[in-house]
N, C-alpha and C positions, 0 to 999 in steps of 0.2 A: 202590476197591481197598484191600486190606489194607495197612496201613502197616508197613514193616519197617525197623527201625533196628538196626544192629550198632554199638554204641558201644564203642570200644577206647581204652585209655590215657586214661581220664578221670581225670587226675591233678590237676586244679585248675580254678578258675573261669576263669583267664586264662592265656594264654601271653604273658608280658610282652613278649618280643621282637616277636611278631607284633602285639600290641596297639598298641605305640608307633608302628607303621608305619614303622620305621626300616630302613636298610640293614643287611645282615649284616656279616661280617668284623669283629665287635665286638672292641675291644681288651680284654684281661684286666685292665688297670689303666690309670690316667690316664697319658697320654703323658709321657715323660720331658721335663723342662724346662717343663711347663705347670703351674705352681704356682697352684692355685685359691685359695690363701689370700692372694695379693697383692691390693692395692687395685685395684678395677676402675674402669671408666668415666673416660676422660679422662686416663689415664696418658700421659706424654710419653716417646717414645723417639727416639734419633738414628738417622737413616737416612743411611748414608754417601753423600755427594754430593747428597743431596736435602733436607737440613735436618731440621727437627723434624716428627715424625709423632705423631698421636694414636692411642694403642693402645686397641682395643676387643677384649674377650675374648668369644668365641662358643663356648658349650658344645655339644658334639656327642657322639654315641655310635656309633662304628664307623669303620673306616679308609676306607670308601667316601666319607665326607664330605670327605676330603682331596682327592679328585678333583673332587667336585661343586663345592666352594668355591674351587678354585684360580683359575679365571678372575676371580671376584669379588675375591679377595685381590689379584691383580695390578692390576686396574682401580682399586681403592681406594687404592693407593699414590699414584696421580696425583691423588687427592682429599685427600691428606694423612692417610690413615688406614691404620694397621697393624692388620689384622684377624687376631688370633691365635686359632687353633682350640685349644680346651681339651678333650681327650678324657676322657670319663667311662666307667667300666666297667659301669655299669648304668643303667637308665632311671628309677630312683627318686631319683637324686641331682641331675640338672641343674636341675630346677625349684626345689629347695631352695637350691642354690648361687646361682641367679639371684635368688631372693627375698631372700637374705641379703647380696647385693652382692658375692659373690666373682667373678662374671662379669657382663658387661653384657647379653648376649643368649644365647638358645639356639635350636637348630634341629635337633630330633631326633624330633619327635612330631607326631601329628595332633590335630585339635580334640577328638576324643572322649577321647583320653588326657589332654589338658590339663584338660578339664572334670572328669574323674574325680579327678585330682590336686588340683584346686582344691577340690572338694567334700570331699575327705578331709583336706586340710591347710590350707586357707584362705589359700593364697599370694596375694599381691597382684601378679599378673603377667597380661599379656594379649597377644593376637595382634596383630602389627604388619604381617604380610605372609605370603603363601603361597609355597611352593616347588614341590612336586610331589605326585603320587600314584603309588603303586606298584600296578599292577593285579593282580587275582586272576583269572587265566585258567584255562580248562579244558584239560588235557593228557591224552594217551592214547598208550600204546604198542600198543594193540590195534585201535582204530578211527580213521578219518581225518576223521570228521564227527560232530557231536553227534547228527545224525539216525540214525546207525547204532546208537546205544544202544538196547537192547531190554529187554523184560521179563526179569527174572532177573539183569540185570547189576548190578555194584557200582560205586558212585561214592564216592570219599573226599573229605571236606571237613575243614578245621581244626576242632578241638574247643574253641577259645577263643571267648568271647562275641562279640567284635567281628568277627573274620574268619569265624567260623562263620555269623554273620548275613549278612555280605556274600556268602559262598559260596552260601547258600540263595537269596538274591536273584538271583545269577547263574544258578542252576539253574532258577529260576522264569522268568527271561527267556529261557532256552534252551528252555522248554516242557516240561521233564521233570517239574516239580511245579507246583502252584498253592498259593500262600500265602493264609491267611485274610485277609479284608478288614481285620480289626482287629488284625493282627499289628503289633507295635511296630517301632521303627527297627532293632533288632537281633533279628530273628526267630530262633526255635529250631525244632528238628524238631517240637516240639509245636504249632507254628503252621502246619504243612503241612495244608492242607485236602484235597488230593487228589494222588495219584501218577498223573500222566498217562501215565507209563511206570513199570511195576512194578519199580523199582530198589530195591536195598538201599543205604542211606547208611551209610558207615563214618566215624565221627568219630575223627580221629587228631590227634596233636600235629603242628602245622604243619611243624616242621622235619623230620619223618619222612616226609611225604607223597611227595616226589619219589622216595624210595628204594623205594616200594611200587608204582610204576606198572606193574610187570610182574605184580603180584598182583591188581590191580583193573582194571575196564574203563576207568575214567577218573578224574580227580581235579582238584579245584580247588586250585591251587598258588599260594602267596604269591610275588609277583614276586622278592623277594630270594632266596628259596630256589630258585626256578626258575633264577635267574641263577647261583647257586652250582653247580647241577647241570648247567649247560650247556644248559638248555632255551631255545629261541629263541622270541621273541614270535610270529613267523610260523608256528611249529609248533603253536600253540594251536588246538584244534578249536572253541573258542568263546571270544570276548573278553569281558572283564569289562565289565558295563554300569553299574556303580556309580561310575565315575570322575567323574561329574558331581555327585556328592553332596558338598557342602563339608565335611561332618563328617569325611570320610576324607582330606581334603587335608592334607599336612604344612605346618608353619607355622614362622615366626620369632616369637619371644616376647621381650618386654621387661618390666621392672618398671613397674607403673602409675605410681609416683611419678616415675620418670625422664621420663615422657611429659608431665609438667607443666613441664619445662624445654625451652624452644624450641630451645636450642642442641643438646641431645641428640636431639631429634626430627629436626633437620636431619641430624645424623650418621647416625641410624638409617635415614632415608629413603635416604641414599646407599648404605647396606649392602643394603637391599631392592632398590633399582634395579640395583645391581651384580650381584646374583644373578640377577635376572630379565632376563637378557641373551641375545643371540644366541650368545655364546661358551659360556654354560652350556648352552644348547639343543644345541650341538654335542657337548658331553660326554654329554648324555642320549642322543643319537642315535648318535654314532660310537664312544664308549667303552662304552656300556652297552646298545646295540642296542634302544633304545626302551622299556626296562623302567621308566624314569622318565618320567612324563608331566607336562609343565608345566600347572599349573592355578592359577587365581586371579591370574594376572599382570596382569590388567586392572583389578584392584581396588586402590584407594589407601586403605588403612586408616588411614594416619597423617594424612590430611587431613580425617578425619571429626570 
């Protein structure tokens, strides 16, 4: 069948927010009182009634992380650790801040974003644990099943490289398209071998897609934007099948040099374990309705 691509709003190679795989509700500036210029790693603070705590600074981007990390922060107090969240206003800063020692850890990105940042800037930081993945499900205001999509219908997908590639994989798993056997990890529309259903694919900025659901037949929607627009996981007409791919999992990152210090490794193990808990899972399920999916919690990266 003839390939049809309607490419709208092609305004850049990447949509940074979607690429980083982060929650939305991003703060416009670093949170008040979180001074990233202070010395990190091992600062001591007094906790009334509990004695001395070791302060660790964790860089994040977005208010959603205040909820996601709250159970871990509470649990770590019992371990003698004051985990301080340091809010950043963009996704280009936290790895630089970590590399330069302004913070001890960060947790705002997935592995693909980290690799790109390392290739571009040569930071000496690395993954120490996994947190979650946000799915890209298919939603529609016009059909109730992926099987109802027919010739001539329009499906919207994100126009950035990472999420666009994930979206095409979802459409392939849904049976709407077939990708070429030699398509790369992040396929593009040029890697579509066949349209099994003669759809038109519209490439849009990820944050605009939920608002055009009335104008298209269906759309692949980033989980953070679906959450913002009130779309529920159980309303999806097809579920993301790329959640098992580690490159899309969000991560906790530390300086490589710090991992040479056994004492810091033990501290960081406690942070990872505190996040990967039943209490955090409750936040995923009860507060955010399953938009955050725990992945990689069975992997102990700090013992390797």
